[in-house]
Every structure is written in C-alpha cells, then in structure tokens.
C-alpha positions in Angstrom: 97.0 35.3 250.5 93.8 33.5 251.3 90.3 34.5 250.1 88.6 34.1 253.5 88.7 36.3 256.5 90.4 35.0 259.6 88.4 35.3 262.8 88.8 34.2 266.3 85.5 32.2 266.2 85.9 28.7 265.1 83.0 27.3 263.1 82.1 23.7 263.6 82.4 21.6 260.4 79.1 19.6 260.1 81.1 16.7 258.5 83.5 16.4 261.3 82.9 13.8 263.9 83.6 13.8 267.6 85.5 10.8 268.8 84.7 9.6 272.3 87.2 7.3 273.9 85.6 5.0 276.4 87.7 4.3 279.5 89.1 0.7 279.7 87.4 0.2 283.1 84.0 0.8 281.5 84.8 -1.6 278.7 85.9 -4.3 281.0 82.9 -3.7 283.3 80.5 -4.1 280.3 82.4 -7.2 279.2 82.0 -8.8 282.6 78.4 -7.8 282.8 77.8 -9.4 279.4 79.5 -12.6 280.5 77.4 -12.7 283.7 74.2 -12.1 281.8 75.2 -14.9 279.4 75.6 -17.2 282.3 72.2 -16.0 283.7 70.7 -16.7 280.3 72.0 -20.3 280.2 70.9 -20.9 283.8 67.5 -19.5 283.2 67.0 -21.8 280.2 67.5 -24.8 282.6 64.4 -23.9 284.7 60.8 -23.9 283.7 59.1 -20.8 285.1 55.9 -21.3 283.1 54.3 -18.5 281.2 57.1 -16.0 282.0 59.8 -17.9 280.2 59.6 -15.6 277.2 59.5 -12.5 279.3 62.6 -13.5 281.3 64.6 -14.4 278.3 63.6 -11.3 276.4 64.4 -9.1 279.4 67.9 -10.5 279.7 68.4 -10.2 275.9 67.2 -6.6 276.0 69.6 -5.7 278.8 72.5 -7.3 276.9 71.6 -5.6 273.7 71.2 -2.2 275.4 74.7 -2.6 277.0 76.2 -3.3 273.6 74.3 -0.4 271.9 74.9 2.2 274.6 78.6 1.5 275.3 80.2 -0.3 272.4 78.3 1.6 269.8 78.7 4.9 271.8 75.0 5.7 271.9 75.4 6.8 275.5 77.6 9.6 274.4 75.5 10.6 271.4 72.6 13.0 271.1 69.7 12.4 273.5 67.3 12.1 270.6 69.1 9.0 269.4 68.7 7.4 272.9 65.0 8.3 272.9 64.6 6.7 269.4 66.4 3.5 270.6 64.2 3.3 273.7 61.0 3.7 271.7 62.1 1.2 269.2 62.5 -1.4 272.0 59.1 -0.4 273.4 57.6 -0.7 269.9 59.1 -4.2 269.4 58.0 -5.3 272.9 54.4 -4.1 272.2 54.2 -6.2 269.0 55.7 -9.2 270.7 53.1 -8.9 273.4 50.3 -8.7 270.8 51.6 -11.9 269.2 51.8 -13.7 272.5 48.2 -12.6 273.4 46.9 -14.2 270.3 49.1 -17.4 270.4 46.7 -19.4 272.6 43.6 -18.6 270.4 44.4 -21.5 268.1 45.5 -24.2 270.7 42.4 -26.4 270.2 42.8 -26.3 266.4 46.5 -27.2 266.6 45.8 -30.0 269.1 43.0 -31.4 266.9 45.3 -31.3 263.9 48.0 -33.1 265.8 45.6 -35.8 266.9 44.3 -36.3 263.4 47.8 -36.6 261.9 49.5 -38.9 264.4 51.6 -41.4 262.5 50.8 -45.1 263.1 53.8 -47.4 263.3 53.2 -50.9 262.0 54.8 -53.6 264.0 58.1 -54.7 262.6 58.0 -58.1 260.9 60.8 -60.6 261.5 63.3 -60.8 258.7 62.8 -63.6 256.2 64.9 -66.7 256.7 67.7 -67.2 254.2 67.5 -70.4 252.1 69.5 -73.2 253.5 72.7 -74.3 251.6 73.0 -77.8 250.5 
C-alpha cells in the first residue's frame, strides 16, 4: 500500500505548468496585425515628419513587440504581476530614451564645428601622363 493518505482535495504541484492554447483566430489576427504594422512602418519611413520621427517609429515598434509578448509568449494569460512588470519596463526604457533625446541637441554646435574643420579637400585630378611613342 502507499505511505500517503488519499484525500479528495487535490494539491497543486508548484512545478506543474498550465498550458494555455490560443485559438487560431487570435493567432491569425495577431499575424495580420503584425503584417499591417510592418507595412505602416515601411510607409512611415518614407515620410519626414520632423522631430516626431523617432516617436512614431518607436510607438509602432512598441505595439508590435507588445503583441508578440502578450499573445505569442502568453503573457496575456499569465499572472497580472508579470504584465505590470512588462508595462513598467517599457515605461522605464521610454523614459531613458527621452532623456537621451533631450540631451542630443546640446552638442550640435560642437559637432557642426568639428565637421567643418575636418572637411576633406579633393585635389583636382591630373590628366594621365602620355605614353611614349613607339618608333
């Protein structure tokens, strides 16, 4: 016989994992959304919208990454704490990117001066020397 007592209560094994099967409609929908967002990314790269170029491209990339993480990596069906951690990691990365962009124009004059000092001068090309005539 066995050494443990049988009971009607099932205990959850902490090492067991719960497998969540995502419906095929959701997977196809996410795939189509990723394709559309990729097309939007390519089209957005063709137009110059000034200072918001980085913001537009990062917003599109964040939406695409979020779709992959939430659906394909099953974060949507995981514990809420993991979703909160993902959200705050995106906010944290965006904050540091904004701090970098705020400081990027501080050195424009220095860079322009450096580029003006180091412009290469191209000497005019001399004509090729004539070959000696054969006798």
